C-alpha positions as CSV (number, residue, x, y, z in Angstrom):
1,M,-16.3,-4.9,-15.5
2,Y,-19.1,-3.1,-13.5
3,P,-17.2,0.0,-12.3
4,C,-15.5,0.5,-15.7
5,F,-18.3,-0.1,-18.2
6,L,-21.7,-1.3,-16.9
7,K,-22.1,1.4,-14.1
8,R,-21.9,4.2,-16.7
9,F,-24.3,2.5,-19.1
10,I,-26.9,1.7,-16.3
11,D,-26.6,5.3,-15.0
12,F,-27.3,6.8,-18.5
13,V,-30.3,4.5,-19.2
14,V,-31.9,5.0,-15.8
15,V,-31.5,8.8,-15.7
16,F,-32.8,9.2,-19.3
17,W,-36.0,7.5,-18.4
18,V,-36.4,9.1,-15.0
19,L,-36.0,12.6,-16.6
20,A,-38.5,11.7,-19.3
21,V,-41.1,10.8,-16.6
22,I,-40.5,13.5,-13.9
23,W,-39.8,16.6,-16.1
24,P,-43.3,18.1,-15.3
25,I,-42.5,17.8,-11.6
26,L,-39.1,19.5,-12.1
27,L,-40.8,22.3,-14.0
28,S,-43.2,22.9,-11.2
29,I,-40.4,23.0,-8.7
30,V,-38.5,25.5,-10.8
31,I,-41.5,27.9,-10.8
32,W,-42.1,27.4,-7.1
33,L,-38.5,28.2,-6.2
34,H,-38.3,31.2,-8.5
35,F,-40.9,33.0,-6.4
36,A,-39.7,31.6,-3.1
37,N,-36.2,32.8,-3.7
38,K,-37.4,36.4,-4.4
39,G,-36.2,36.5,-7.9
40,A,-32.8,34.9,-7.2
41,G,-33.5,32.1,-9.5
42,A,-34.2,28.4,-9.1
43,F,-30.8,27.0,-10.0
44,F,-27.2,27.5,-9.1
45,T,-24.1,26.0,-10.5
46,Q,-20.8,25.5,-8.8
47,E,-17.4,24.2,-10.0
48,R,-16.6,20.8,-8.4
49,P,-13.9,18.2,-9.1
50,G,-15.0,15.0,-10.8
51,K,-13.2,11.8,-11.7
52,H,-9.4,12.3,-11.6
53,G,-10.0,15.8,-10.3
54,E,-11.3,17.2,-13.6
55,I,-13.5,20.3,-12.9
56,F,-17.1,20.4,-14.0
57,K,-20.1,22.5,-13.0
58,V,-22.6,20.8,-10.7
59,I,-26.3,21.8,-11.0
60,K,-28.5,22.1,-8.0
61,F,-31.8,23.7,-7.0
62,K,-31.3,27.0,-5.2
63,T,-32.7,26.9,-1.6
64,M,-31.6,30.3,-0.4
65,T,-32.2,33.9,-1.4
66,D,-29.4,36.3,-2.3
67,E,-30.3,38.8,0.5
68,C,-27.5,40.9,1.8
69,E,-26.6,42.9,4.9
70,E,-26.2,46.7,4.7
71,D,-22.4,46.3,3.9
72,G,-23.2,44.2,0.9
73,N,-22.2,40.8,2.3
74,L,-24.7,37.9,2.1
75,L,-26.8,37.2,5.2
76,P,-25.9,34.1,7.2
77,D,-27.2,30.8,5.6
78,E,-29.9,30.3,8.2
79,K,-31.4,33.7,7.4
80,R,-31.4,33.2,3.7
81,L,-32.7,29.6,3.7
82,T,-36.4,29.9,2.9
83,K,-39.2,27.6,4.3
84,I,-39.6,26.1,0.9
85,G,-35.9,25.8,0.5
86,K,-35.6,24.0,3.8
87,F,-38.2,21.5,2.6
88,V,-36.5,21.0,-0.7
89,R,-33.2,20.5,1.1
90,S,-34.6,18.1,3.7
91,T,-36.2,15.9,1.1
92,S,-33.1,16.0,-1.1
93,I,-35.1,17.5,-4.0
94,D,-32.3,20.0,-4.4
95,E,-30.1,17.2,-5.8
96,L,-32.4,16.3,-8.7
97,P,-30.9,18.7,-11.3
98,Q,-27.7,16.7,-10.9
99,L,-29.4,14.0,-13.0
100,I,-28.4,16.2,-15.9
101,N,-24.8,15.9,-14.7
102,V,-25.1,12.2,-14.7
103,L,-26.6,12.2,-18.2
104,K,-23.6,14.2,-19.4
105,G,-21.1,11.9,-17.7
106,D,-19.8,14.4,-15.1
107,M,-21.3,12.3,-12.3
108,A,-22.7,8.9,-11.4
109,L,-25.9,8.1,-9.5
110,I,-23.8,6.5,-6.7
111,G,-20.3,7.8,-5.7
112,P,-18.5,10.2,-3.3
113,R,-20.2,13.6,-3.2
114,P,-18.4,16.2,-5.3
115,L,-16.8,18.8,-2.9
116,L,-15.2,22.2,-3.4
117,P,-12.0,22.5,-5.5
118,Q,-10.3,24.5,-2.7
119,Y,-10.3,21.3,-0.5
120,F,-7.7,19.7,-2.9
121,P,-4.6,20.8,-1.0
122,L,-6.1,19.7,2.3
123,Y,-6.6,16.1,1.4
124,S,-4.2,13.4,2.6
125,K,-3.0,11.0,-0.1
126,E,-5.6,8.4,1.1
127,Q,-8.5,10.9,1.2
128,A,-7.7,12.1,-2.4
129,R,-8.5,8.5,-3.6
130,R,-12.1,9.5,-3.5
131,H,-11.5,11.0,-6.9
132,E,-10.6,7.7,-8.5
133,V,-14.3,7.3,-9.4
134,R,-17.1,9.6,-10.7
135,P,-18.7,11.6,-7.9
136,G,-22.3,10.7,-7.2
137,I,-25.7,12.2,-6.3
138,T,-25.7,9.9,-3.3
139,G,-23.1,7.7,-1.8
140,W,-21.9,5.4,1.0
141,A,-21.1,8.4,3.3
142,Q,-24.6,9.9,2.7
143,V,-26.4,6.8,3.9
144,N,-24.1,6.5,6.9
145,G,-24.5,9.9,8.4
146,R,-24.4,12.5,5.7
147,N,-23.7,16.0,7.3
148,A,-24.0,14.6,10.8
149,I,-20.6,12.9,10.7
150,S,-17.1,14.3,10.7
151,W,-15.2,15.0,7.5
152,T,-12.6,12.4,8.5
153,K,-15.3,9.7,8.8
154,K,-16.9,10.9,5.6
155,F,-13.7,10.5,3.7
156,E,-13.1,7.1,5.2
157,L,-16.5,6.0,3.9
158,D,-15.8,7.5,0.4
159,V,-12.5,5.6,0.0
160,W,-14.2,2.4,1.3
161,Y,-16.7,2.8,-1.5
162,V,-14.0,3.2,-4.1
163,D,-12.4,-0.1,-3.0
164,H,-15.7,-2.0,-2.8
165,C,-17.8,-0.6,-5.7
166,S,-20.2,-3.2,-7.0
167,F,-23.7,-3.4,-8.5
168,L,-25.1,-4.9,-5.3
169,L,-23.5,-2.2,-3.1
170,D,-25.0,0.5,-5.4
171,L,-28.5,-1.1,-5.1
172,R,-28.1,-1.1,-1.3
173,I,-27.1,2.5,-1.3
174,I,-30.1,3.4,-3.5
175,F,-32.5,1.7,-1.1
176,L,-30.9,3.2,2.0
177,T,-31.0,6.7,0.3
178,I,-34.8,6.3,-0.2
179,K,-35.1,5.4,3.4
180,K,-33.0,8.4,4.5
181,V,-35.1,10.8,2.4
182,F,-38.3,9.7,4.1
183,V,-36.7,9.7,7.6
184,R,-34.8,13.0,6.9
185,E,-31.7,12.0,8.9
186,G,-28.3,13.7,8.7
187,I,-29.5,16.7,6.6
188,N,-27.7,19.3,8.7
189,S,-24.5,19.1,10.8
190,N,-24.8,19.3,14.6
191,T,-23.9,23.0,14.6
192,S,-25.1,24.5,11.3
193,V,-27.9,24.4,8.7
194,T,-25.1,23.4,6.2
195,M,-21.9,21.4,6.6
196,E,-19.0,23.3,8.1
197,P,-16.1,23.9,5.7
198,F,-13.4,21.3,5.6
199,T,-10.2,22.7,7.1
200,G,-7.9,19.6,6.9
201,N,-8.1,18.6,10.5
202,N,-11.8,17.7,11.0
């Protein structure tokens, strides 16, 4: 009952009222990032697979500039990540625009994080089960290591959530997410400012 019907209803009601309250804050962040990103904009969208692998466009705050090297290629992530962008990323503020995705039904508040479409051929049959539910803004893997754990462990946690989804578990994940935001744990991987790409063997 909860995963099939109540979860979506609760997500819609909660997000509707949250957006009604925080829209002035979101507007301030948009203006702030517009200038910090040197005209590169405050948002970016990216295609991601949702429930049953259906593609949608995820919305996030942009935390990097579009500065390029002399040959026209983008500078490395660590050089394009601004100080303001680093703060926005470390506090998970960059995820807030995804509330619009939740309102539209593309995502849920809680669920496996939506990853890149090109990872599809690399999943094992068990790992692909993460797409049996709507992807979430936060999830079981995010409160158990986020970018500081391996892809293999992350997928194990995602599938565990699919098999154990419940209202009480979602409440627990929400409280743990709030704690993680304040502690700022697991934001980066051990070797990069962002998570390394999934190659099918990590």
